[in-house]
N, C-alpha and C positions, 0 to 999 in steps of 0.2 A: 504494500500500500504506500502510495506517495502522499506525504503530508506536507502542507505548505504553511509557513507562517504568514498570516495575513497582515503584513505591516508595510514597510516602505515600498516594496515593489507594487503591491496592490494599490496603495495610496496614490502612487504616480499615475496609474491607469485610471483610477477613479477621477483624478483631476483632469486627465486628458479627455474623458468622455463628455466633459462639460463644454468642450470646444466644438466648433463646427465640424472639423475633420475627425473628431472622436467617434462620430457615428459610423465611420468606416471600419473601426477596429473589430467589431463583432464579426464582420464578414470574413476577416482574416483569421479568426480564432485566437486573437491575442488580447482580447479585452481583459480577461482575468486568467492568467496562465496557471490555473490550478486544476489538479486532477486527483481523484482518489480511485485507485483500481477497483473495479467491480462494485462501485458505489453509485447510487443516484445522487443528484444534487443535494437532496435532503439528508442523505446519509453522510455525504461529505462534510456538511456543516458540523457534524459531531466530532470530526477529526481535525478541524482547523485549530491551530494553536492561537488562542485569543489573548496571549500575554500582551499587556499594554506595551507600546513602543513609542519612541519619539517620532513624530511625523517627519517624513523626508523634507529636506530643505525645499523651499518653493522653487519651481522651475516654470517660468512663463516665457514662451517664445512666440514672436510675431513674425511670420514669414511673408507678410504683405499679400500680394496678389498671385502667388505661385499656385498652380493647380495642374492636375492631370485629368485625363478623361477616364470614364469608367472602364473602357476597354483597356487602357494602359494599366489601370489598377489591377485588373485581372491578369494581364500579361506579366506584370512584374511579380505578382504573387505566385504565378505558375512557374516562374523561373526557379523559385526556391523550394524544390521538392527533392525527395530522395530518389536516387536512381534505382529503378526497379530491376535493372539488369546487373548482375554481379554483386559482390559483397560491398556493404556500406562501410564508410570510414567513421570512426568515432567523432572526429571533428565535424564531419558532414551532419551527423545526427544532432549534435549539440547546436549547430547553427540553425538547423531546421526547427528544432524545438523552441529556441529562443525567438525565432521569427513567427511561427504559427501558433505557438502556445504548447503547454505541457500535455495537452490531450491529443496532439497530432498523431494520427495512426497511419498505418501503411498496410498494403496487401502482404508485404513480406512478413509482417508480424500478425497476420490474420485478423486485422482490425484492432489489435491491442495497441496502446500508445507506445511509440518507438522508444520513449525514454525508459520504459520498463526493461528494454534490452540491456540497460546499464544497471538494472537492479535485480535481474534474474538471469543467471548464467545460461539456463536452457534457452530462453528467448534470445539471449545474446548470441548463441550459436547460430540461430536462424537468421539473425540480422547481420552478424559480422563474420560468420564462418567458424568461429571458435569463441570460447568464453572471453569477454573483455577484462575480466578481473580474476584475481587469484588470492588465496589466503597466504598470509605471511606470519611470521612469529609475532609481529606487533599488531596485525589487524588485516585489512583488505587493501590490495593495491591494484589499480588499473594499469594495464600494460604500458610500458614505456616504448619509445621509438627504437630502443636497442634490443627489444625482444621480438620473437617471431609472433605472427598472428596480429590481431587488431591492436592498435596502439593509439594513445593520445598524441596529438601533434605537438602539444605543449605540455610541459610538466604540470601535473595536477589540474589539467583543463576540465576534467569531469567534475571534481569536487568544487572548483571555482564556479562552474555553471550551476551546480546544485545550490551554491550559496546565492548566486544572482537570481535564481528562481525561488529562493527561500524554502528549499526543501529542508525540513527540520532533521536534526541528527538522530532522532528515534525512528526514522523511516527504515523499513526492513529491506535487507538485501539477501538474496539467496545465492549462495555459491556452492553448486553441487547439492549435497545433502545438508549443508550447514546454513543456519539462519543467523544472520548478523545484522548490523545496522550501519547507517552512515557514520555514526560515531566511531566505528571501527576503522573506517577510511581516514577520519580525522586523526585518530591515534597513530596510524601508520605513517601519515604525512609528517606529523610532528616528530616521530621517531627518526626519520631519515633526513629531515631538513637541516641545512647548514647555510650560513649567510653568504658564502661564496658559490652557492649553487648556480649553475649556468643560467637557468631561468627561474626567477622568483616571483614574477608578476602574478601568475595564476595561483601560486601557493599563498601569496599575500592576500589576495581577494578572498580565498577560502578561509584563511585563519582569522582575518578581520571579522568574518561573520560567525565562525564556529567557536572561537576562543573568547573567553569573557574576563580574563585577568591580564594584568600587564606582563606577567612572567615573574621569574625566569622559567623558560621551558628548556628541557634537556633532550638531545637526540641520543641515539643508541651508542654513540661514541663518547658520551658524557659532555659534549660541548653544549654550552648554555647560550641562550639569547633571550631578549625581551622585545617588546614592541618598539621601543625606542631604537634598538639596534636594527630591526627590520626597516623602520622608516628611514633611518640614516642611509642604509644600503640602497634603498629605492631611489632616493634623491641624489645620491653620489654617483651612481652608475652612468656610464657613457650612453647617451641616447642612440648613438650610431650602432650600438651592439645589441639593440633590442628589435623585435619584430614589429611589423605593421606601423612603422613610423614613430614608434615609441608611445602610441596611444594606449596600449594595454598597461604600460607603466603608469600612465596618468590615471587609468581606471583603478589600478591597485592603490595608488597614493590617495585618491579620493576615498576609496573603501577604508583604508587605514585611518585616514583623518576622521571619517564619520564614526568609526569604531571608537576612536579616542574621545570624541564628544559624547557619545552615547554610553560607553562602558568605562570611561576613564582609564584606558589602557596606556595612555601616553603621558609624558611629562608636559607641563604647561609650555615649556620652551619648544619642545618638539611639535606640539600641537600648532603653535604659532608658525614654526618653520614650514610645516606641511601646507598650511593655509596660504602662506605667502608664495610658496613654490607653485601651487596650483594657479593662483591668481596671475603670477608672472607668465606661466606657460599659456594660459588662456589669452592674456593680452597679446603675447607674442604671436599666437596663432592668428588672431584677427589682423595683426599688422603684416604678417608674412604671406597672406593669401595673394595669389596672382589675379590679374584682371579677368581671366577666364573662369574664375571660381575654384580652381584647383590649388593645391598646396605643393610646394617642393618637398622632396624627401628630407631635406634638412631644415624644415620649417621651424624647428625648436631653437635655432640659433639666431642671434641678431644678424641683421643684414651684413654688417661689416665682417662677421666671422663665418659667413655662410659658405664661402668658396675656399675649401681647404684640401681640394683634390679628391674628396670622397665622392664617387660617382655611382649612380644606379641606373637601371633601365627605366627611363622616364615613362615609356608606354605603359608599363605595369605599375610603376610607383605612383603615377597620378591617380589611378583608380584606387590603389591600396590605401594611400595616405588620405586622399580626399574623402573616401567613404567612411573611414574610421574616425577622422577628425570631425566630420559633420555630425555623426551620431553622438560622439562624445560631447560636442557643444550643445546638442539637443538635450542631453541628460544632465548637463552641468548646472548645479544650483546657482541661482541668481547672485548669491552673495560673493561668488568667486569672480564675477565678470561684469563688465559694463554691458548691460543688456542690449543697448542700442547697437553696440559694436558686434555683439554675438549674433543678434538678429540679422544684421547686414551681411555678416559672413555666411550664415546659413542660407540666406536668400540668394546670395551670389553662387553658392555651391550647388543648390538644388537643380537649376536648369541644366548644368553640366552633367550631373549624375543622371538626370532623366534621359538626356541625349545618349549617354553612355549605355544605359540599360536598353534603350531602344535599338542600339547598334550592336548588341552582344551577339556573337556567333555561337552556334551549337558547341563548337570545340572549346570555347571559353568557359562555358557554364561549369564544368567540373574543375578545370584548372584554376579558375578565378572564383570559386564558389564562396570563399570567405568574404572578399571585398564586395562581390555582387550582393551578398546577403545584407551587408551593412549599407550598401547604396540603396537597395530596395526598402529597407527599414526606414531610412532617412526620407526618401521621396514619398513614401506612403504616409509617414508621420506629418510631413509638411503639406500634404494635399489640401 
């Protein structure tokens, strides 16, 4: 059974449906991304964690006169579907669920929500070809890219997505004949985490949601860390060495900053540092946007420091960075950004993203599935 905490994620969507474009969301199945396996809506209400939570920071975006046709809406939504031929990728499943909602089902899973393929090893075999998770001494681990079989594209991407969907840690997971919970995944992640881990963005998002104390936490090697250490590592790392234009780093920093305010897991000094870091990057994003609505791969640098010999494929990076940054700005609380600047940047980016979605080729859908998903989410949100 999938159990969702009805707090900030739901509050965001409840706010959205009060806007004119909010009426679109039920058509996409993303109004309230909650699902309880084998439950009616009435039964589900019994399983929602009704623990009071601090409301998500206000997000108010005005994109002016941007619009798309109903035919385009259907076309863009139809792009973001699981491939019915061949085995699915874990990352593909996670993107589809975040786009369409947690109750998104497929013929592959015989009408059951595809997210259950990450909670039930038998269904996972049907979806991925082999179980996506395994038992470890410390808990449950989803397969890494270094293992055979289905794997996360990013370290702890599954648990981070559970956190973003607010799947509570008591949610059941079946691994073979064993019945465990999401908390066992959290325990395993904490046991192997270390600050110099190659990718920490998704781990940070997960731990910001599932851990409730400042620390210290200890891994299986006896190394200790606290949330202040994690926050410092996130803001000190080189943005050039992170994926998707550094936007997932920003998502992680916002998640940790929010955990600091809600659960007091950060020192006051670090709380202030994160807040300033977010505001600085948001302001820089608005300033570095190009006239066609896209962002350069090195958007996070000041203009004077932008040309340092670091080059990327602009054809793919324009879509990758612009789709991710637009969605991040859509979700960024107002207190971190000058709202008129943010609205202007989003309004400039949306027509470019719309045009790019209309021009997508069949071969690009799978190879560019991640940025296309973020592009479609942004365009449909701004409709």
